[in-house]
C-alpha positions as CSV (number, residue, x, y, z in Angstrom):
1,M,-7.3,5.6,-20.5
2,P,-4.5,3.3,-21.6
3,T,-3.2,0.8,-19.1
4,A,-0.1,-1.3,-18.9
5,Q,-0.2,-5.1,-18.8
6,L,1.4,-6.6,-15.7
7,R,2.8,-10.1,-15.7
8,K,1.8,-12.2,-12.6
9,V,4.6,-14.1,-11.1
10,N,3.9,-16.7,-8.5
11,L,6.2,-16.9,-5.4
12,Q,5.3,-20.5,-4.6
13,K,6.3,-21.6,-8.1
14,L,9.5,-19.7,-7.9
15,A,10.4,-21.2,-4.5
16,S,9.7,-24.7,-5.8
17,G,12.2,-24.1,-8.7
18,D,9.6,-23.9,-11.5
19,I,11.8,-23.1,-14.6
20,E,8.9,-21.5,-16.6
21,E,8.0,-19.2,-13.7
22,S,11.7,-18.2,-13.3
23,K,11.8,-17.3,-17.0
24,K,8.6,-15.3,-16.6
25,L,10.2,-13.4,-13.6
26,F,13.4,-12.7,-15.7
27,K,11.3,-11.4,-18.6
28,S,9.2,-9.3,-16.3
29,C,12.2,-7.7,-14.6
30,R,13.5,-6.7,-18.0
31,S,10.3,-4.9,-18.8
32,G,10.2,-3.2,-15.5
33,F,7.1,-4.2,-13.6
34,F,5.3,-7.3,-12.4
35,F,2.8,-8.5,-9.9
36,L,4.2,-10.9,-7.3
37,D,1.4,-13.3,-6.3
38,L,2.1,-14.2,-2.6
39,Q,-0.9,-16.5,-2.1
40,G,-0.2,-20.1,-1.6
41,S,3.3,-19.6,-0.4
42,Q,4.1,-19.8,3.3
43,D,6.5,-16.8,3.1
44,G,3.9,-14.9,1.1
45,E,1.1,-15.6,3.5
46,T,3.3,-14.5,6.4
47,L,4.1,-11.3,4.6
48,L,0.4,-10.7,3.7
49,G,-0.4,-11.2,7.4
50,D,2.1,-8.6,8.4
51,V,1.0,-6.0,5.8
52,D,-0.7,-3.7,8.4
53,T,2.4,-3.6,10.5
54,I,4.6,-2.9,7.5
55,F,2.4,0.0,6.4
56,K,2.5,1.5,9.9
57,L,6.2,1.2,10.0
58,A,6.5,2.9,6.6
59,K,4.3,5.7,7.7
60,S,6.3,6.2,10.9
61,V,9.5,6.5,8.7
62,F,7.9,9.0,6.3
63,D,6.6,11.0,9.2
64,L,10.1,11.6,10.6
65,D,11.5,15.1,10.3
66,E,14.1,15.6,7.5
67,E,17.1,15.7,9.9
68,S,16.1,12.3,11.3
69,K,15.7,10.8,7.9
70,Q,19.1,12.0,6.8
71,K,20.8,10.2,9.8
72,H,19.5,6.9,8.3
73,F,19.9,7.8,4.6
74,L,21.9,5.1,2.7
75,K,24.3,6.4,0.1
76,T,24.1,4.7,-3.3
77,E,27.9,4.3,-3.5
78,T,27.7,2.0,-0.5
79,F,25.9,-0.6,-2.6
80,F,27.6,-0.1,-6.0
81,R,31.3,-0.4,-5.6
């Protein structure tokens, strides 16, 4: 089965201003997908520590009935004026 290559972008290098890592991120965004390596970054480690809470929150949102979801639905035109 064919697979796609994913570039690995390091959050710690980005946060420290690494030019080559910034170029890699830009190129990766243009191709559509990349893997963001959170290890080694304080912000990334915090996010990784909160992953169970984030998944539980996401599940609770998806478990809402359709009417409740529509109350919180963000319309695209709000962001792109």
